[in-house]
N, C-alpha and C positions, 0 to 999 in steps of 0.2 A: 549439544553439538560439540564434537571434539574440536579443540582449538586448532589442531593440525588441518582440519578441513576448512575452517574459517580462514586460515592463513593462505590457503591456495587461491583465495579470491583477491588477495592483496597485490598479486603480481610481484615485480622486482623491488618495489618500494617497501622498506621496513616500516615506514610510517603507516602506510596503508594496511600492511599485515597486522600491526598492533591495533589499528583502528577497527579492523574487522573482528578481531578477537574481543576487544573491549565492547563493541556494539552487541555482540552475541551474548556477552556476560550480563549486560545491564538490561537487556530486553528479551524478547522471544525471537528465535531465529529458526529458519528451516532452509535446508539445502535441497536443491533439485538436482538429481543425478540421472545420467543415462548410462546404465551399467556402473562402472567405476569412475566415469568422467563427470566431474562437477560442472553443472550448467549455470545455475543461478543461486544466489544466496539472498533470501528475503528476510529482512530484519524489521521487527516491529517494536517501537519504543512506546510503551504504555505508561510511562511515569506520570503523565498528566491526567487529570481527572476527565473522563468522558472524551478523551482525544487520544489518537494513536498515530504516530508518524511512521510511515512505511518507507523503507529504503531498500533498494534492490541493486545488487551488484551482479553483472553478467560476465561470463567468460565467453571467448570467441566461439566455442563449440555450441553455445546456446542459440546461435543464429538459425540453425536448421530446425530448432524445436520451439521457436517463438510462439507459434499459434497455440501449442499445448500449454505453454507457460502463461500466456495471456488468458486462456480459458480457465486455468487454475485460479487466477486472480478473480475472474468474473464469478466463479462458483464459491469462492471463499469469502470475499468481502461483504456480501449481503448479511452474513451473520453478525458482523459488527454493527451494521445499521439496525438490525433487529434488537441488539443490545443497547441501542442509542449511544453508540460510540462513533464519533466523527473521525474518519480516516483521511489523512492528508499526506502529501508528499511534496518534497522540494525538487523542482525540475528546472534546471537552468534555462533561461530564455535563449541561450546559445546552444542548446541541445535539441535540435529539431527531431532527431530520431527518438529521443526519450519522450518528447512531447507527443509524438505520434503514437508511440506504444502506450503511453498513459491514457491518451484519448480513446484508443481502442479498448483498453481495459475498463474504461468507465470514469476516468478522472476528467475534471474540467478545471480551467483556470479559476482560482478562488475569488478574483476580483478585489484583491487587497492591494495595498500600496507596494507590497513585495510581489512582483509578478512571478516569482519562482514557486509560490505556494499554490498547489492544486488540490482540490477536494474530490473525494470519490463520491460520485452521484449515480453510478451505474448507467444502465441504458434500458429503455423500454419500461418493463414492469419494475425494474429496480429503482427507477426514478420515483415512482409512486410510493414505493416502500421507503425510500429516503425521506420524502416529504412527510409521510405519516409518522415515521420514527422521530423526526426532529420537531414536528408540530406537537407530538405527544410530550416530548421532553420539555418543550417550552410552555405547555399547558394549552396551546391553541385548540387541539382536537378535543380536549376535555370540555372547553367552553362550548364548542360547537355541538358536542354530544348532549351536554346539559340543556342546551336551548331546544333540542328536538323532543325532549321528554314531556 
């Protein structure tokens, strides 16, 4: 992703602009556009083993495209679960809009001492996929399968 595009998500703050460029360089990033208008920047930090932190920065123009952006997350994130990668996000308890969007996309509060950490668990069939993927990672499904033979 070109740094000039990442900088457009930083707004007037030079600190935020530098942070957007840095985040795009250290991880994976994708920008969602409507024509030439940038809507959202999704950044995935995969430096940890079997964990990926998702950060999304929205522009005001994204408001009218929010359903499509959430659907994109719902279609993309199950691939991480299939690869047994835990996807999490940090959502401030003071950000009810962010929490609502995260919940619609399939994130749930992580239940940790830090209430800002949310885990992606999907919805409906995705939840079963999440359970199977992480039980297999922990060896739980292997024990269950071995007992049935």
